[in-house]
C-alpha positions in Angstrom: 97.0 127.9 184.3 99.1 130.7 185.6 102.8 130.5 185.2 105.1 131.1 188.2 106.9 134.4 188.4 110.6 134.3 187.4 111.6 135.4 190.9 109.7 132.5 192.5 111.3 130.0 190.2 114.7 131.4 190.9 114.1 131.4 194.7 113.0 127.7 194.6 116.1 126.8 192.5 118.3 128.6 195.0 116.6 126.9 197.9 117.0 123.5 196.3 120.6 124.1 195.6 121.4 124.9 199.2 119.4 121.9 200.4 121.5 119.7 198.2 124.7 121.3 199.5 123.4 120.8 203.0 122.8 117.1 202.5 126.2 116.7 200.9 127.7 118.3 204.0 125.8 115.9 206.3 127.0 112.9 204.2 130.6 114.2 204.2 130.5 114.6 208.0 129.1 111.1 208.5 131.9 109.7 206.3 134.6 111.6 208.1 133.2 110.5 211.5 133.5 106.8 210.4 137.0 107.3 209.2 137.9 109.3 212.3 136.6 106.4 214.5 138.7 103.9 212.7 141.8 106.2 212.9 141.3 106.8 216.6 141.1 103.0 217.3 144.2 102.4 215.3 146.1 105.2 217.0 145.1 103.9 220.5 145.9 100.3 219.8 149.3 100.9 218.1 150.4 103.7 220.5 149.7 101.5 223.5 150.5 98.1 222.1 153.7 98.6 220.1 155.8 99.8 223.0 154.8 96.7 225.0 155.8 94.5 222.1 159.1 96.3 221.9 159.7 95.9 225.7 158.7 92.3 225.9 160.4 91.4 222.6 158.5 90.7 219.3 159.7 87.0 219.2 159.1 86.4 222.9 155.7 88.0 222.6 154.5 86.3 219.4 156.2 83.0 219.8 156.5 82.7 223.6 154.6 79.7 225.0 154.2 80.9 228.6 151.7 83.5 229.8 152.4 84.3 233.4 151.9 88.0 234.2 153.1 87.5 237.8 156.5 86.6 236.4 156.5 89.1 233.6 156.1 86.3 231.0 153.9 87.4 228.1 153.9 84.8 225.4 150.7 84.7 223.3 151.6 81.9 220.9 149.2 79.5 222.7 146.3 82.0 222.2 147.2 82.5 218.6 147.1 78.8 218.0 143.9 78.5 220.0 142.2 81.2 217.8 143.5 79.5 214.6 142.4 76.0 215.7 138.9 77.1 216.9 138.4 79.1 213.7 139.6 76.2 211.5 137.2 73.8 213.3 134.3 76.2 212.8 135.1 76.5 209.1 135.3 72.7 208.7 131.9 72.4 210.3 130.1 75.5 209.1 131.3 75.8 205.5 129.9 72.5 204.1 126.6 72.9 205.9 126.3 76.6 204.8 127.1 75.9 201.2 124.7 72.9 201.0 122.0 74.9 202.7 122.6 77.7 200.1 122.3 75.3 197.2 119.0 73.9 198.6 117.6 77.4 199.1 118.7 78.6 195.6 117.8 75.5 193.6 115.7 73.0 195.4 113.7 74.8 198.1 109.9 74.8 197.6 108.3 78.3 197.5 106.1 77.4 200.6 109.1 76.9 202.9 111.5 79.3 201.4 110.4 82.4 203.4 110.3 80.6 206.8 113.7 79.1 206.0 115.2 82.4 204.9 113.8 84.1 208.0 115.3 81.4 210.2 118.8 81.8 208.7 118.6 85.5 209.1 117.4 85.2 212.7 120.6 83.2 213.4 122.6 86.3 212.6 120.6 88.4 215.1 120.9 86.1 218.1 123.3 87.7 220.7 126.6 85.9 221.4 125.7 85.4 225.1 122.6 83.5 224.0 124.7 81.2 221.8 127.0 80.8 224.9 124.0 79.7 227.1 123.0 77.3 224.4 126.5 75.9 224.3 126.6 75.6 228.1 123.2 73.9 228.5 123.1 71.8 225.4 126.5 71.3 223.7 128.7 71.0 226.8 126.6 68.2 228.4 126.3 66.4 225.0 130.1 66.5 224.5 130.7 65.4 228.1 128.4 62.4 227.8 129.6 61.5 224.3 133.4 61.8 224.7 133.9 61.4 228.4 135.7 64.8 228.6 134.7 67.7 230.8 132.7 69.2 228.0 134.3 72.7 228.1 136.7 71.9 225.3 137.9 73.0 221.9 135.5 70.7 220.1 132.5 72.4 221.7 133.8 75.8 220.7 134.3 74.6 217.1 130.7 73.3 216.9 129.2 76.4 218.4 131.2 78.8 216.2 130.3 76.6 213.2 126.7 77.3 213.9 127.3 81.0 214.5 129.0 81.6 211.1 126.2 79.8 209.1 124.1 82.9 208.4 127.1 84.7 207.0 128.0 81.9 204.6 124.4 81.0 203.7 123.5 84.6 202.8 126.6 85.4 200.8 126.7 82.0 198.9 123.0 82.1 198.1 123.3 85.6 196.6 126.3 84.5 194.6 124.5 81.4 193.2 121.5 83.5 192.2 123.7 86.1 190.5 125.1 83.4 188.1 123.4 83.7 184.7 120.9 81.0 184.1 122.3 80.3 180.6 125.1 78.4 182.3 122.6 76.2 184.1 120.4 75.7 181.0 123.4 75.0 178.7 124.8 72.3 181.0 121.4 70.6 181.2 121.1 70.8 177.4 124.4 69.0 177.1 123.1 66.1 179.2 124.4 66.9 182.6 122.2 66.1 185.7 121.0 68.9 187.9 123.3 67.9 190.7 126.3 67.8 188.4 125.4 71.1 186.9 125.2 72.8 190.3 128.5 71.4 191.6 130.6 71.6 188.3 129.1 74.8 186.7 127.2 76.9 189.1 129.4 76.7 192.1 132.6 77.4 190.2 131.0 80.3 188.5 130.0 81.7 191.9 133.3 80.9 193.6 134.3 84.5 194.3 131.0 85.1 196.2 131.4 81.7 198.0 135.0 82.5 199.0 133.9 85.9 200.2 131.3 84.3 202.5 133.9 81.9 203.9 136.4 84.7 204.6 133.7 86.7 206.3 132.8 83.6 208.3 136.5 83.4 209.4 136.3 87.0 210.5 133.2 86.3 212.6 134.8 83.2 214.2 138.2 84.7 215.0 136.6 87.8 216.6 134.0 85.9 218.7 134.5 86.4 222.4 131.6 85.8 224.8 130.4 82.5 223.5 134.0 81.1 223.4 134.6 82.2 227.0 131.5 80.4 228.2 132.3 77.0 226.7 136.0 76.7 225.6 137.5 76.0 229.1 139.9 79.0 228.9 143.0 76.8 229.6 146.2 78.9 229.7 148.8 76.9 227.8 149.4 75.2 224.5 146.3 73.6 222.9 146.6 69.9 223.5 143.7 68.5 221.4 140.0 68.8 220.6 139.0 67.4 223.9 141.0 69.8 226.0 140.3 73.4 227.0 141.6 76.3 225.0 141.9 80.0 225.3 141.7 82.4 222.3 143.1 85.9 221.8 139.8 87.6 222.4 139.1 85.5 225.5 142.4 86.3 227.0 141.9 90.0 226.6 138.4 90.0 228.2 139.2 87.7 231.1 142.2 89.7 232.3 141.7 93.3 231.2 139.5 94.0 234.3 142.4 93.7 236.8 145.5 94.2 234.6 147.9 97.1 235.3 151.2 98.2 234.0 153.0 96.0 231.5 150.3 93.4 231.9 147.6 95.8 230.6 149.9 96.9 227.8 150.5 93.3 226.8 146.8 92.8 226.6 146.5 95.8 224.3 149.3 94.4 222.3 147.3 91.2 222.0 144.5 93.3 220.6 147.0 94.7 218.1 147.7 91.2 216.8 144.0 90.4 216.6 143.5 93.7 214.8 146.1 92.8 212.2 144.4 89.5 211.7 141.1 91.2 211.0 142.8 93.7 208.6 144.2 90.8 206.7 140.8 89.1 206.5 139.1 92.4 205.3 141.8 92.9 202.7 141.2 89.3 201.5 137.5 90.1 201.1 138.3 93.3 199.2 140.6 91.4 196.8 138.1 88.6 196.3 135.3 91.2 195.5 137.7 93.0 193.2 138.4 89.8 191.4 134.7 89.0 191.1 134.0 92.4 189.6 136.9 92.0 187.2 135.6 88.6 186.2 132.1 90.1 185.6 
């Protein structure tokens, strides 16, 4: 077998070196594009939102209970409470179901139905929000109306629907966390006489708590940022939330419903509302990062 000429080998090495450099440049540009996109969003929001907050007054804006643009009253406290209440309700409904489903899939699910069940939970994540909204309008709203005697477009309906929407996030993260726990914990607990159920709830879940909490926090982020489905079923009542069987408006719904015709200070107040929502999302993402860092430190 003839050996390659030294010049040929040098040429190929030179070509490979520049291909590697070229791919590094492509990756660097992609990373810079992502960072630039986030930076531009931050600059736009804060440059347009902070002056409005200063003009309205931070306390009047954040703690004001009246939203009446015609009278230059821009209090978003009802919308903040609406977002918190709806998100909390979704967590109360979605977290127990998601964790129990994850336990079933990780420890009890027969092999024959695991793949269809896994595909179904992943499909939930791919369903558009507007489809969830139609499901809520045609199924949940009439059910709540007939069951409770309310108008149906109420906070409870939004909580139930958002609880369903956050399931794939919680299930996927929690199942992965449970499967990552070393099996020696499970086998050791069984060897000491613990039942399978006791082992799962007292050994496996605590060992996977960082992953479980990460799923819950990501679910909170999904719920608090949801817009279209909430607009379609929550009633969009401007005012302080009055109960589970009353309408409610969230931060995201308020922005979408009024941005199309807002001008002047009204438009800037809506952008300032987006700033508040953006800060909430940043806090949630920071919480996820801290949880993951704690999980890696524990490992």
